[in-house]
matplotlib code that plots the C-alpha trace (Angstrom):
import matplotlib.pyplot as plt

x = [-18.0, -16.9, -19.0, -18.0, -16.0, -16.8, -14.1, -14.5, -11.7, -9.3, -5.7, -4.9, -8.3, -11.0, -13.6, -13.3, -15.8, -14.6, -16.7, -15.2, -16.0, -15.3, -12.1, -8.6, -8.2, -4.7, -4.0, -0.8, 0.9, 4.1, 5.3, 3.5, 0.6, -1.8, -2.4, -2.0, -4.6, -7.1, -6.4, -6.5, -9.9, -11.3, -9.9, -11.7, -15.0, -14.3, -13.9, -10.2, -9.0, -9.6, -7.2, -7.6, -4.6, -6.9, -9.0, -7.8, -6.3, -8.9, -11.9, -14.2, -14.6, -13.6, -16.0, -15.8, -18.6, -18.1, -20.9, -21.0, -23.1, -24.1, -24.7, -27.8, -27.3, -24.1, -23.0, -23.2, -27.0, -27.0, -24.9, -27.3, -30.3, -28.6, -28.4, -31.9, -30.7, -32.4, -30.3, -31.6, -32.2, -28.7, -26.6, -24.8, -23.4, -20.8, -20.1, -17.6, -17.3, -14.2, -14.1, -11.0, -10.6, -10.4, -13.9, -15.8, -19.3, -20.3, -23.4, -24.7, -27.2, -27.6, -28.5, -26.2, -24.1, -21.2, -17.6, -17.5, -20.3, -18.7, -15.5, -17.3, -19.0, -15.8, -14.0, -16.8, -16.5, -12.9, -9.4, -6.5, -3.1, 0.0, 3.7, 3.1, -0.5, -2.8, -6.2, -7.8, -5.1, -2.5, -4.9, -4.3, -7.9, -9.1, -6.8, -9.0, -12.0, -9.9, -8.6, -12.1, -13.5, -10.6, -11.3, -15.1, -15.7, -19.2, -21.0, -18.4, -18.3, -22.1, -21.9, -19.1, -21.1, -24.2, -22.4, -20.4, -23.7, -25.1, -22.0, -22.1, -25.8, -25.2, -22.3, -24.6, -27.2, -24.6, -23.2, -26.6, -27.5, -24.1, -24.8, -28.3, -26.9, -24.3, -26.9, -29.2, -26.4, -25.7, -29.4, -30.3, -32.1, -34.0, -34.9, -36.2, -38.3, -39.8, -40.5, -42.2, -44.2, -45.4, -46.1, -48.3, -50.0, -50.5, -51.3, -53.4, -53.4, -56.1, -57.1, -57.0, -59.5, -61.9, -61.6, -62.2, -65.4, -66.6, -65.9, -67.8, -70.8, -70.6, -70.2, -73.5, -75.1, -78.2, -79.2, -78.5, -80.6, -83.5, -83.3, -83.0, -85.8, -88.1, -87.1, -87.8, -91.2, -92.1, -91.1, -92.6, -95.6, -98.5, -97.2, -93.9, -93.5, -91.9, -95.0, -97.3, -95.4, -95.4, -99.2, -99.8, -97.7, -99.6, -103.0, -101.9, -100.5, -103.9, -105.6, -102.6, -103.8, -107.1, -105.1, -103.4, -99.9, -100.4, -99.9, -96.4, -94.4, -96.2, -95.7, -92.0, -91.6, -93.3, -91.0, -87.9, -89.3, -89.9, -86.3, -84.8, -87.1, -85.9, -82.2, -82.7, -84.4, -81.6, -78.9, -80.8, -81.1, -77.4, -76.4, -78.8, -77.1, -73.6, -74.6, -72.9, -74.3, -71.8, -69.5, -66.9, -66.6, -66.1, -63.4, -61.6, -61.7, -60.4, -57.6, -56.7, -56.6, -54.4, -52.0, -51.7, -51.0, -48.6, -46.6, -46.5, -45.2, -42.5, -41.2, -41.6, -44.2, -47.8, -50.3, -51.0, -47.3, -47.0, -47.8, -45.0, -42.6, -43.3, -42.5, -39.1, -38.1, -39.1, -36.8, -33.9, -34.3, -34.6, -31.3, -29.7, -30.9, -29.8, -26.2, -26.5, -27.8, -29.3, -26.0, -24.2, -26.7, -26.2, -22.4, -22.6, -24.8, -22.2, -19.3, -21.2, -21.9, -18.3, -17.1, -19.5, -18.2, -14.6, -15.1, -16.7, -14.0, -11.2, -12.8, -12.7, -9.0, -8.1, -9.9, -8.1, -4.8, -5.4, -6.6, -3.6, -1.3, -3.1, -3.0, 0.7, 1.4, -0.9, 0.8, 4.3, 3.5, 2.7, 5.8, 8.6, 7.3, 6.9, 10.6, 9.9, 11.3, 13.4, 10.4, 8.3, 4.7, 3.3, -0.2, 0.3, -2.4, -1.7, -3.7, -5.7, -5.9, -9.2, -10.3, -10.0, -12.0, -14.8, -17.5, -14.8, -12.8, -9.7, -6.9, -6.0, -4.7, -1.8, -0.3, 3.5, 6.4, 10.1, 11.7, 15.1, 16.2, 17.2, 15.2, 12.2, 8.8, 7.1, 4.0, 3.6, 3.6, 6.7, 8.9, 8.2, 9.4, 7.0, 7.4, 7.5, 4.4, 2.4, 3.5, 2.7, -0.8, -1.1, -0.1, -2.6, -5.4, -4.9, -5.1, -8.1, -10.0, -13.8, -13.6, -14.2, -17.3, -15.0, -15.6, -13.0, -9.3, -6.9, -3.2, -0.9, 2.4, 2.5, 5.2, 7.5, 11.2, 10.6, 10.5, 10.8, 9.5, 8.5, 6.4, 4.8, 4.1, 2.5, 0.3, -0.7, -1.9, -3.7, -5.5, -6.4, -7.8, -9.8, -11.6, -13.2, -13.1, -12.8, -9.2, -7.7, -3.9, -1.8, 1.3, 4.5, 5.0, 4.3, 3.9, 1.1, -0.6, -0.6, -2.7, -5.4, -9.0, -9.3, -6.5, -6.8, -4.1, -3.6, -2.0, -1.4, -1.9, -1.9, -5.2, -6.1, -2.7, -2.9, -2.1, -4.9, -5.1, -7.3, -7.9, -8.7, -9.9, -7.6, -8.7, -6.7, -4.3, -3.8, -3.0, -0.2, 1.3, 1.1, 2.6, 5.4, 6.0, 6.3, 8.8, 11.0, 10.5, 10.0, 10.9, 8.7, 10.5, 9.2, 10.9, 9.0, 5.7, 6.6, 7.4, 4.1, 2.3, 3.9, 3.1, -0.5, -0.7, -1.0, 2.2]
y = [23.3, 19.7, 18.2, 14.5, 11.9, 8.2, 5.8, 2.1, -0.3, 2.2, 1.0, 0.7, 2.0, -0.6, 1.7, 5.3, 8.0, 11.6, 14.6, 18.0, 21.5, 25.0, 26.9, 25.5, 21.7, 20.2, 16.5, 15.2, 11.9, 9.9, 9.6, 6.7, 6.7, 7.3, 11.0, 10.9, 8.1, 10.5, 13.1, 10.5, 9.4, 12.9, 13.5, 10.3, 11.7, 14.9, 13.2, 12.3, 9.4, 5.9, 3.0, -0.6, -0.1, 2.1, -1.0, -2.6, -6.0, -8.7, -6.3, -6.4, -2.6, 0.7, 3.5, 7.1, 9.5, 13.2, 15.3, 19.0, 21.8, 24.1, 27.9, 29.3, 30.1, 28.1, 27.3, 23.5, 23.9, 25.4, 22.5, 20.0, 21.8, 21.8, 18.0, 17.6, 16.1, 16.8, 19.3, 18.7, 21.4, 22.4, 19.3, 17.5, 14.0, 12.9, 9.1, 7.1, 3.4, 1.7, -2.0, -4.3, -4.0, -0.2, 0.5, 3.2, 4.6, 8.0, 9.1, 12.6, 12.6, 8.9, 9.4, 7.9, 10.7, 11.0, 11.4, 14.7, 16.1, 14.9, 16.6, 19.9, 19.8, 18.9, 21.9, 24.2, 22.8, 22.0, 23.1, 20.8, 22.4, 20.2, 20.3, 18.8, 19.7, 22.5, 23.1, 26.1, 28.8, 26.9, 26.9, 30.2, 29.9, 30.8, 33.8, 36.4, 35.4, 35.5, 39.0, 40.2, 38.8, 40.5, 43.8, 43.5, 43.9, 42.3, 45.4, 46.3, 42.7, 42.7, 45.9, 44.5, 41.2, 43.2, 45.5, 42.6, 40.8, 44.0, 44.4, 40.8, 41.1, 44.2, 42.5, 39.5, 41.9, 43.8, 40.5, 39.2, 42.5, 42.4, 38.8, 39.8, 42.8, 40.6, 38.1, 40.8, 42.1, 38.7, 38.1, 41.7, 40.8, 38.0, 40.3, 43.0, 40.6, 39.2, 42.7, 43.7, 40.5, 41.0, 44.6, 43.7, 40.9, 43.1, 40.2, 41.0, 39.3, 36.7, 37.3, 33.6, 32.7, 35.5, 34.5, 30.8, 31.7, 33.8, 31.2, 28.6, 30.9, 31.5, 27.8, 27.0, 30.3, 28.9, 26.5, 29.2, 31.7, 29.2, 28.4, 32.1, 33.2, 30.5, 31.6, 35.2, 34.4, 32.4, 35.3, 38.2, 36.9, 37.7, 39.7, 40.1, 37.7, 40.6, 42.7, 39.9, 39.4, 43.1, 43.3, 40.4, 42.1, 45.4, 43.6, 41.9, 45.0, 46.7, 44.1, 43.3, 45.2, 43.3, 39.9, 40.8, 40.4, 36.9, 38.1, 39.7, 36.6, 36.2, 39.9, 39.6, 36.4, 38.1, 41.1, 38.8, 36.8, 40.0, 41.2, 37.7, 37.5, 41.0, 40.0, 36.7, 38.5, 41.1, 38.4, 36.4, 39.6, 40.3, 36.9, 37.3, 40.5, 38.8, 36.0, 36.6, 34.6, 36.0, 33.1, 35.7, 36.8, 33.2, 32.7, 35.8, 34.6, 31.2, 32.8, 35.0, 32.1, 30.1, 32.9, 33.5, 29.8, 29.5, 32.5, 31.3, 27.9, 29.5, 31.5, 28.7, 30.4, 30.1, 32.3, 34.3, 35.1, 36.7, 40.2, 40.0, 38.5, 41.5, 43.9, 42.1, 42.0, 45.7, 46.5, 44.5, 46.3, 49.7, 48.9, 47.8, 50.9, 53.1, 51.9, 49.9, 52.7, 50.1, 48.3, 51.5, 52.2, 48.8, 49.2, 52.5, 50.7, 48.0, 50.5, 52.3, 49.1, 48.1, 51.4, 51.2, 47.8, 48.8, 51.9, 49.8, 47.1, 49.6, 50.8, 47.2, 47.0, 50.0, 48.7, 45.3, 47.1, 48.9, 45.6, 43.8, 46.3, 46.0, 42.2, 42.1, 44.4, 42.4, 39.1, 40.6, 41.5, 37.9, 36.4, 37.6, 36.1, 32.8, 32.8, 33.8, 37.3, 37.0, 35.9, 38.2, 37.8, 39.5, 39.7, 40.1, 41.6, 40.5, 42.4, 40.3, 40.7, 42.3, 38.9, 37.5, 40.2, 38.6, 39.1, 39.1, 41.9, 42.8, 40.9, 37.6, 37.5, 35.4, 35.0, 34.6, 34.4, 34.7, 33.0, 34.5, 38.1, 38.7, 35.8, 36.3, 35.5, 32.4, 30.2, 29.4, 25.6, 25.6, 28.0, 27.2, 24.1, 21.9, 23.6, 27.1, 26.3, 25.4, 28.6, 30.7, 29.2, 30.0, 33.7, 33.9, 32.3, 34.7, 37.7, 36.3, 34.9, 35.4, 35.8, 32.1, 29.9, 27.3, 27.1, 24.4, 24.6, 21.6, 22.2, 19.1, 19.8, 23.5, 23.8, 21.3, 22.2, 25.1, 25.7, 28.3, 31.8, 30.8, 27.9, 30.2, 32.6, 29.8, 28.9, 32.5, 32.8, 29.5, 30.9, 34.1, 32.1, 29.9, 33.0, 33.2, 29.6, 26.0, 25.0, 21.5, 21.2, 18.1, 19.2, 18.1, 21.6, 22.0, 25.8, 25.1, 22.4, 24.5, 27.2, 24.8, 25.0, 21.2, 18.7, 15.2, 12.6, 9.9, 6.7, 3.2, 0.0, -3.7, -5.5, -9.1, -9.5, -6.4, -2.7, -0.3, 3.5, 5.4, 9.0, 10.6, 14.0, 15.1, 16.5, 19.4, 17.2, 14.8, 17.8, 18.8, 15.4, 15.4, 18.8, 17.8, 14.7, 16.9, 19.0, 16.3, 13.2, 9.7, 10.6, 13.2, 15.3, 17.7, 20.5, 19.5, 19.6, 23.0, 24.2, 22.7, 24.6, 27.8, 27.3, 26.7, 29.8, 27.9, 29.0]
z = [193.2, 193.6, 196.3, 196.3, 194.5, 194.6, 193.2, 192.7, 191.6, 190.1, 190.3, 194.0, 195.1, 195.9, 197.3, 198.2, 199.0, 199.5, 200.5, 199.7, 200.9, 199.7, 200.4, 200.2, 200.5, 200.8, 199.8, 201.3, 201.8, 201.1, 197.5, 195.9, 198.3, 195.5, 195.2, 191.4, 191.3, 192.9, 190.2, 187.4, 188.8, 188.8, 185.3, 184.2, 185.4, 183.5, 180.2, 180.1, 178.0, 179.5, 179.7, 180.8, 183.1, 185.3, 186.3, 189.6, 189.0, 189.4, 188.9, 185.9, 185.7, 187.3, 188.0, 189.1, 190.0, 190.6, 192.2, 191.7, 193.1, 190.3, 190.9, 189.2, 185.5, 185.2, 181.6, 182.4, 182.6, 179.1, 177.8, 179.2, 177.7, 174.3, 174.5, 175.8, 179.1, 182.5, 184.4, 187.9, 190.4, 191.5, 191.3, 188.5, 188.6, 186.1, 186.1, 184.1, 183.8, 182.3, 181.6, 181.8, 178.0, 178.0, 176.7, 178.6, 179.1, 180.3, 182.3, 183.1, 185.9, 185.4, 181.7, 179.0, 177.4, 175.0, 176.2, 174.2, 176.3, 179.5, 178.5, 177.7, 181.0, 182.8, 181.1, 182.4, 186.0, 186.8, 185.8, 186.6, 186.7, 187.0, 186.2, 182.7, 181.9, 182.3, 180.8, 179.1, 179.6, 177.5, 174.5, 172.6, 171.3, 174.8, 175.3, 173.6, 175.7, 178.9, 178.2, 177.4, 180.6, 182.5, 180.7, 181.2, 177.5, 177.4, 176.2, 173.5, 172.3, 171.9, 169.8, 167.6, 167.0, 166.0, 163.7, 162.2, 161.4, 159.8, 157.7, 156.5, 155.7, 153.7, 151.9, 151.0, 149.6, 147.5, 146.2, 145.3, 143.5, 141.7, 140.5, 139.4, 137.5, 135.8, 134.9, 133.6, 131.4, 130.0, 129.4, 128.4, 125.2, 126.9, 129.8, 127.6, 125.6, 128.9, 130.2, 127.0, 126.9, 130.5, 130.0, 127.0, 128.9, 132.0, 134.4, 137.5, 140.9, 141.0, 137.3, 136.4, 139.1, 138.0, 134.4, 135.2, 137.1, 134.2, 131.7, 133.7, 133.7, 129.9, 129.1, 130.9, 130.0, 128.2, 131.0, 133.6, 131.7, 131.5, 135.2, 136.2, 134.0, 135.5, 139.0, 138.2, 136.7, 139.8, 142.0, 140.0, 138.1, 138.3, 141.3, 143.1, 146.1, 147.9, 147.3, 148.4, 151.6, 152.4, 151.7, 154.0, 156.7, 156.4, 156.6, 159.9, 161.3, 161.0, 163.3, 165.5, 168.5, 168.6, 168.7, 172.0, 170.6, 169.2, 165.6, 166.4, 165.6, 162.3, 161.4, 162.2, 160.1, 157.1, 157.5, 157.4, 154.5, 152.5, 153.1, 152.2, 149.1, 148.0, 148.4, 146.5, 143.7, 143.5, 143.4, 140.7, 138.6, 139.1, 137.8, 134.9, 134.0, 134.2, 131.8, 128.5, 125.6, 123.0, 121.8, 120.8, 124.4, 125.6, 123.0, 124.2, 127.8, 126.9, 124.9, 127.8, 130.2, 127.8, 127.3, 131.1, 131.8, 128.9, 130.1, 133.6, 132.5, 130.4, 133.4, 135.9, 138.2, 139.0, 137.1, 140.3, 140.6, 137.1, 138.4, 141.0, 138.4, 136.1, 138.9, 139.6, 136.0, 135.6, 138.6, 137.1, 133.7, 135.4, 137.3, 134.1, 132.2, 135.2, 135.0, 138.3, 140.6, 142.9, 143.1, 143.9, 146.7, 148.2, 147.9, 149.8, 152.5, 152.7, 153.1, 155.8, 157.7, 157.4, 158.7, 161.6, 162.5, 162.1, 164.3, 167.1, 166.7, 167.0, 170.3, 171.4, 170.3, 172.3, 175.3, 174.9, 174.6, 177.9, 179.6, 178.3, 179.9, 183.2, 183.0, 182.3, 185.3, 187.6, 186.6, 186.9, 190.5, 191.3, 189.7, 191.9, 195.1, 193.2, 192.4, 188.8, 189.2, 186.0, 183.9, 181.8, 180.9, 177.8, 176.4, 172.6, 170.3, 166.8, 164.1, 161.7, 157.9, 156.8, 155.4, 159.0, 160.7, 162.6, 165.2, 168.0, 166.5, 164.6, 166.4, 168.0, 171.5, 172.7, 176.2, 176.0, 178.4, 178.5, 181.5, 181.1, 180.4, 176.8, 175.4, 173.1, 174.5, 173.3, 174.1, 177.8, 177.5, 175.3, 177.2, 180.9, 182.6, 184.6, 187.9, 186.3, 184.3, 187.4, 189.1, 186.0, 186.0, 189.7, 189.1, 186.2, 188.1, 191.1, 188.7, 186.7, 189.7, 189.1, 185.3, 184.5, 185.0, 186.4, 190.2, 191.1, 190.6, 191.1, 191.5, 191.3, 193.1, 192.2, 194.9, 193.3, 193.7, 196.0, 199.7, 202.4, 201.5, 197.9, 199.2, 201.6, 198.8, 196.8, 199.8, 200.3, 196.7, 196.9, 200.0, 198.2, 195.3, 197.7, 198.9, 195.5, 194.2, 195.5, 195.4, 195.8, 195.9, 196.0, 197.9, 199.5, 201.1, 204.8, 204.2, 201.8, 203.8, 206.9, 205.2, 204.1, 205.4, 205.0, 205.1, 203.5, 204.0, 201.3, 202.5, 201.3, 203.3, 202.7, 203.0, 202.0, 200.4, 198.2, 198.5, 198.7, 198.8, 201.3, 202.2, 205.6, 206.5, 209.3, 212.6, 214.0, 216.1, 213.2, 211.0, 213.3, 213.1, 209.3, 208.8, 211.3, 209.2, 206.1, 207.9, 209.5, 207.4, 208.8, 212.4, 213.8, 216.4, 219.1, 217.2, 214.0, 216.0, 217.3, 213.8, 212.6, 215.4, 214.3, 210.6, 211.4, 213.6, 216.9, 218.6]

ax = plt.figure().add_subplot(projection="3d")
ax.plot(x, y, z, "-o")
ax.set_aspect("equal")
plt.show()
């Protein structure tokens, strides 16, 4: 909710600090007192367009700071995280500075930010509804999400998104296989030659490394043989080192008891040495057996290595990837020879995924249809008391072409109205007049209360051009909304002001030779006087005070 608004040097306002509370807050005052300046200031902090005319004459810059209390898990915290900005514990401060030339800067929690981010945050925090402008609900792009929130379609939407992703994934796999098959057909001769070549070559994983190691041994075979033979002679002639160590170990073991345990370390060392000597001898003999002195064998290994590398270069892969390449080319050839059986299998998988998506999306469509009917009835019940009894509100579901199907379903949603009997419904902002539009928004907001993350609604003269029972109906609906959300209303209607939980009076006074706007939170007695003024005009009569008492439930 909006907790506070600090305004500096905006038009007629030199310095103004306002604290707000939950519930219904009414802002009243004479025409021209500066109520619209307050709303312009708030809009500025929410990312609205800046103009140099907003800067108070004589000032270098204007600034507005709006402080919000954020409920846990609010979407604004996600937006801040996306931009890498600190979100704070539970409070958010949006600050806007406009210089005398019209340039502006934005700050989020005292960190520089873009106007675009400020606007996105503002849209998630506040909606301002006036006679000539209204956010969110007038944008047809939001209507589908609004209907889904009203119909509690979260689970269905999640299923549709998941199945849509599976369908598109299957489509991509089928298209890729189709392209591969077409390419294979166009390059069939080349493909068959490559497969035959790789079949004949029969490359193995890691073969080039093994061959390179073997070639290295063969290239130095004579020197290796000389060294190995010398080592073996040293270890085995005239007697085996292993045998000598074992003999020494046995000799010591015979007299070990007489040494009182002092020979144990030596015996253990001899045992280890005999084991190590045996292993060394075994490894040397193994290498000796591996040494190949036949030049013909070396030539074959070099030819094999050359062929592997040449083939790998031709196909643009590493030698170690030839075996995998052979498998892939074999699969392409098998698919080609099989008349595209793999492609047919992928096409069936795509068709099944599409049908699964369509089935789930049709369930969502039926649920949307039912929710649209309920929404239309609910809005209709709110229109008559608001002097819109001849108006008709319709939620239209317009089927999409298959090419337009998406993760949100099979239709677009549009809220339309007809303000007079016999006329065709059309877009809300093009059919309704200023006063009607504000009351339509009020009716919609009453029905949709609690379905949006926005926790603060501002209505600017929603009661324009009405009075009596209709104004009372507007006030009652604002009061109902205020039980769920924070509601601020700029009003000239005493019926609306009398129902407010908090009443602010906006006034204009001369100070230091210039006019300034101020705002006061009225105490109970002052509220009576203000409501009486709204009832009677400039001269407040005792009858007006009595009427104000009655409106405020104090009679």
